[in-house]
FIDREN-709783 format. One record per residue (C-alpha): residue number from 1; residue in one letter; chain; x, y, z. Coordinates in Angstrom, 1 decimal. Example, Ala and Ser with C-alpha at 12.3 -4.5 7.8 and 13.67 -1.06 7.14 Angstrom:
# residues 2
+-----+------+------+--------+--------+--------+
| pos | code | unit |      x |      y |      z |
+-----+------+------+--------+--------+--------+
|   1 |    a |    A |   12.3 |   -4.5 |    7.8 |
|   2 |    s |    A |   13.7 |   -1.1 |    7.1 |
+-----+------+------+--------+--------+--------+
***
This chain:
# residues 155
+-----+------+------+--------+--------+--------+
| pos | code | unit |      x |      y |      z |
+-----+------+------+--------+--------+--------+
|   1 |    m |    A |  -19.4 | -125.1 | -102.4 |
|   2 |    a |    A |  -20.0 | -122.0 | -100.3 |
|   3 |    l |    A |  -23.1 | -121.2 |  -98.4 |
|   4 |    y |    A |  -25.0 | -117.9 |  -98.7 |
|   5 |    e |    A |  -28.5 | -116.5 |  -97.1 |
|   6 |    s |    A |  -29.8 | -113.5 |  -99.3 |
|   7 |    v |    A |  -32.5 | -111.3 |  -98.4 |
|   8 |    v |    A |  -34.2 | -109.3 | -101.6 |
|   9 |    i |    A |  -36.7 | -106.6 | -101.9 |
|  10 |    a |    A |  -38.9 | -106.3 | -104.8 |
|  11 |    r |    A |  -41.0 | -103.2 | -105.7 |
|  12 |    q |    A |  -44.5 | -103.1 | -104.1 |
|  13 |    d |    A |  -46.5 | -102.5 | -107.4 |
|  14 |    i |    A |  -45.7 | -106.2 | -108.7 |
|  15 |    s |    A |  -47.8 | -109.1 | -107.7 |
|  16 |    a |    A |  -46.9 | -111.7 | -105.3 |
|  17 |    t |    A |  -47.0 | -113.8 | -108.5 |
|  18 |    q |    A |  -44.6 | -111.8 | -110.3 |
|  19 |    v |    A |  -42.2 | -112.2 | -107.4 |
|  20 |    e |    A |  -42.5 | -115.7 | -107.2 |
|  21 |    a |    A |  -41.5 | -115.7 | -110.8 |
|  22 |    l |    A |  -38.5 | -113.2 | -110.2 |
|  23 |    v |    A |  -37.2 | -115.5 | -107.9 |
|  24 |    d |    A |  -37.7 | -118.4 | -109.9 |
|  25 |    k |    A |  -35.6 | -116.7 | -112.5 |
|  26 |    m |    A |  -32.7 | -115.7 | -110.3 |
|  27 |    g |    A |  -32.6 | -119.7 | -109.1 |
|  28 |    e |    A |  -32.2 | -120.6 | -112.7 |
|  29 |    v |    A |  -29.5 | -118.0 | -112.9 |
|  30 |    l |    A |  -28.0 | -119.9 | -109.5 |
|  31 |    s |    A |  -28.6 | -123.5 | -111.3 |
|  32 |    a |    A |  -27.2 | -122.5 | -114.5 |
|  33 |    n |    A |  -23.7 | -121.4 | -112.9 |
|  34 |    g |    A |  -23.5 | -124.6 | -110.5 |
|  35 |    g |    A |  -25.4 | -123.6 | -107.5 |
|  36 |    e |    A |  -28.9 | -124.4 | -106.1 |
|  37 |    v |    A |  -31.5 | -122.5 | -103.9 |
|  38 |    k |    A |  -31.7 | -124.5 | -100.4 |
|  39 |    k |    A |  -34.8 | -122.6 |  -99.0 |
|  40 |    r |    A |  -37.1 | -120.0 | -100.2 |
|  41 |    e |    A |  -39.2 | -117.7 |  -97.9 |
|  42 |    m |    A |  -41.8 | -115.1 |  -98.7 |
|  43 |    w |    A |  -41.9 | -112.7 |  -96.2 |
|  44 |    g |    A |  -44.6 | -110.9 |  -97.9 |
|  45 |    l |    A |  -45.5 | -107.0 |  -98.5 |
|  46 |    r |    A |  -43.8 | -105.1 |  -95.5 |
|  47 |    n |    A |  -43.1 | -101.6 |  -94.9 |
|  48 |    l |    A |  -39.7 | -100.0 |  -95.7 |
|  49 |    c |    A |  -37.7 |  -97.7 |  -93.0 |
|  50 |    y |    A |  -37.1 |  -95.1 |  -95.8 |
|  51 |    r |    A |  -38.7 |  -94.3 |  -99.1 |
|  52 |    i |    A |  -36.5 |  -96.1 | -101.7 |
|  53 |    n |    A |  -37.3 |  -95.0 | -105.4 |
|  54 |    k |    A |  -40.5 |  -93.5 | -104.2 |
|  55 |    n |    A |  -41.6 |  -97.0 | -102.8 |
|  56 |    r |    A |  -42.8 |  -96.9 |  -99.4 |
|  57 |    k |    A |  -43.4 | -100.7 |  -99.2 |
|  58 |    g |    A |  -41.6 | -104.2 | -100.4 |
|  59 |    h |    A |  -42.0 | -107.4 | -101.0 |
|  60 |    y |    A |  -39.2 | -109.2 |  -99.1 |
|  61 |    v |    A |  -38.1 | -112.6 | -100.1 |
|  62 |    l |    A |  -35.2 | -115.0 |  -98.4 |
|  63 |    l |    A |  -33.0 | -117.6 | -100.2 |
|  64 |    n |    A |  -30.5 | -119.9 |  -98.6 |
|  65 |    i |    A |  -28.4 | -120.6 | -101.5 |
|  66 |    d |    A |  -25.4 | -123.5 | -101.8 |
|  67 |    a |    A |  -23.4 | -122.0 | -104.7 |
|  68 |    p |    A |  -19.8 | -121.1 | -105.8 |
|  69 |    a |    A |  -18.6 | -117.6 | -105.9 |
|  70 |    a |    A |  -19.0 | -117.2 | -109.5 |
|  71 |    a |    A |  -22.6 | -118.2 | -109.4 |
|  72 |    v |    A |  -23.2 | -115.3 | -106.7 |
|  73 |    a |    A |  -21.5 | -113.0 | -108.6 |
|  74 |    e |    A |  -23.6 | -113.4 | -111.5 |
|  75 |    y |    A |  -27.0 | -113.8 | -109.5 |
|  76 |    e |    A |  -26.0 | -110.4 | -107.8 |
|  77 |    r |    A |  -25.2 | -108.9 | -111.6 |
|  78 |    q |    A |  -28.5 | -110.0 | -112.5 |
|  79 |    m |    A |  -30.2 | -108.4 | -109.6 |
|  80 |    r |    A |  -28.5 | -105.1 | -110.1 |
|  81 |    i |    A |  -29.9 | -105.3 | -113.7 |
|  82 |    n |    A |  -33.4 | -105.7 | -112.6 |
|  83 |    e |    A |  -35.7 | -102.8 | -112.2 |
|  84 |    d |    A |  -38.2 | -104.4 | -110.2 |
|  85 |    i |    A |  -35.6 | -105.4 | -107.0 |
|  86 |    l |    A |  -35.1 | -102.3 | -105.1 |
|  87 |    r |    A |  -32.3 | -103.7 | -102.7 |
|  88 |    y |    A |  -30.6 | -107.1 | -102.2 |
|  89 |    m |    A |  -28.2 | -108.3 |  -99.5 |
|  90 |    t |    A |  -26.1 | -111.6 |  -99.8 |
|  91 |    v |    A |  -24.1 | -112.7 |  -96.7 |
|  92 |    r |    A |  -21.9 | -115.8 |  -96.6 |
|  93 |    v |    A |  -22.7 | -118.0 |  -93.7 |
|  94 |    e |    A |  -21.2 | -121.0 |  -92.2 |
|  95 |    a |    A |  -24.4 | -123.1 |  -91.8 |
|  96 |    l |    A |  -27.9 | -122.6 |  -93.2 |
|  97 |    e |    A |  -30.5 | -122.1 |  -90.9 |
|  98 |    e |    A |  -32.9 | -125.2 |  -90.6 |
|  99 |    g |    A |  -36.7 | -124.3 |  -90.2 |
| 100 |    l |    A |  -38.5 | -121.0 |  -90.1 |
| 101 |    s |    A |  -36.3 | -118.0 |  -90.0 |
| 102 |    a |    A |  -36.9 | -115.1 |  -87.3 |
| 103 |    m |    A |  -39.1 | -113.1 |  -89.3 |
| 104 |    m |    A |  -41.3 | -116.1 |  -90.0 |
| 105 |    q |    A |  -41.6 | -117.4 |  -86.0 |
| 106 |    p |    A |  -44.4 | -116.2 |  -84.3 |
| 107 |    r |    A |  -43.2 | -113.2 |  -81.4 |
| 108 |    n |    A |  -43.6 | -115.7 |  -78.6 |
| 109 |    e |    A |  -41.6 | -118.6 |  -79.9 |
| 110 |    r |    A |  -38.3 | -116.2 |  -80.7 |
| 111 |    g |    A |  -35.3 | -117.4 |  -78.6 |
| 112 |    d |    A |  -32.8 | -114.5 |  -79.4 |
| 113 |    r |    A |  -34.0 | -111.9 |  -76.4 |
| 114 |    g |    A |  -32.9 | -114.6 |  -73.6 |
| 115 |    d |    A |  -34.3 | -115.2 |  -69.9 |
| 116 |    r |    A |  -34.9 | -111.7 |  -68.6 |
| 117 |    g |    A |  -36.7 | -113.5 |  -65.2 |
| 118 |    d |    A |  -37.8 | -110.3 |  -63.1 |
| 119 |    r |    A |  -35.2 | -107.8 |  -64.1 |
| 120 |    g |    A |  -37.9 | -106.1 |  -66.5 |
| 121 |    p |    A |  -38.0 | -105.5 |  -70.1 |
| 122 |    r |    A |  -34.3 | -103.7 |  -70.3 |
| 123 |    g |    A |  -32.4 | -106.1 |  -68.3 |
| 124 |    d |    A |  -30.3 | -105.4 |  -65.0 |
| 125 |    r |    A |  -29.6 | -101.8 |  -64.2 |
| 126 |    g |    A |  -27.1 | -102.8 |  -61.4 |
| 127 |    d |    A |  -24.2 | -100.9 |  -62.8 |
| 128 |    r |    A |  -25.7 |  -97.4 |  -62.6 |
| 129 |    g |    A |  -24.9 |  -95.9 |  -59.0 |
| 130 |    d |    A |  -27.2 |  -94.9 |  -56.5 |
| 131 |    r |    A |  -28.9 |  -91.8 |  -58.6 |
| 132 |    g |    A |  -29.2 |  -94.0 |  -61.9 |
| 133 |    d |    A |  -25.9 |  -92.5 |  -63.6 |
| 134 |    r |    A |  -25.7 |  -93.6 |  -67.0 |
| 135 |    g |    A |  -21.9 |  -93.1 |  -67.0 |
| 136 |    g |    A |  -22.0 |  -89.9 |  -68.4 |
| 137 |    r |    A |  -20.6 |  -86.5 |  -67.1 |
| 138 |    r |    A |  -22.5 |  -85.4 |  -64.5 |
| 139 |    f |    A |  -22.3 |  -81.4 |  -62.8 |
| 140 |    d |    A |  -22.9 |  -81.2 |  -59.2 |
| 141 |    r |    A |  -25.5 |  -78.4 |  -58.7 |
| 142 |    s |    A |  -24.5 |  -77.7 |  -55.1 |
| 143 |    p |    A |  -23.2 |  -74.5 |  -54.1 |
| 144 |    a |    A |  -19.3 |  -74.3 |  -54.5 |
| 145 |    p |    A |  -17.7 |  -74.8 |  -51.2 |
| 146 |    a |    A |  -16.4 |  -71.5 |  -49.5 |
| 147 |    a |    A |  -12.8 |  -70.4 |  -50.0 |
| 148 |    p |    A |  -10.9 |  -71.0 |  -46.6 |
| 149 |    a |    A |  -10.0 |  -67.5 |  -44.9 |
| 150 |    a |    A |   -7.0 |  -65.8 |  -45.6 |
| 151 |    v |    A |   -4.5 |  -65.9 |  -43.1 |
| 152 |    e |    A |   -2.4 |  -62.7 |  -42.3 |
| 153 |    g |    A |    1.0 |  -64.2 |  -43.4 |
| 154 |    d |    A |   -0.2 |  -65.7 |  -47.1 |
| 155 |    l |    A |   -0.4 |  -62.1 |  -48.8 |
+-----+------+------+--------+--------+--------+
***
């Protein structure tokens, strides 16, 4: 069986218990088709980047799934039908993540940023020139060099 991660966004006006019941129902769809939910994380009510069907917030849920492709296809079909689900995304992965996801970890414990040392918040900018060039086309604002004086034989 294949491994999947699925993030579901439910409407803001349903309660947290209704979201849990909705996720349980989707888990039953997967188990009826030979799959199982390995891990479930409720990320809570979060702001959306843009309005979706007049909703500014949504209940986010992460599911780690071990299921055949047919079970995931039925799971996604049920998600499209359900009016309480605003968006969902299911991605196939090589291995399921152990422990808490990056959204649930405290900000200071996330290891995805790497060690920056004393380079500042945006890293080393040594690739820029002396003037702080960003690599784009720059126009030289100095006056144009004077044209060479015409010699009598050039005419």
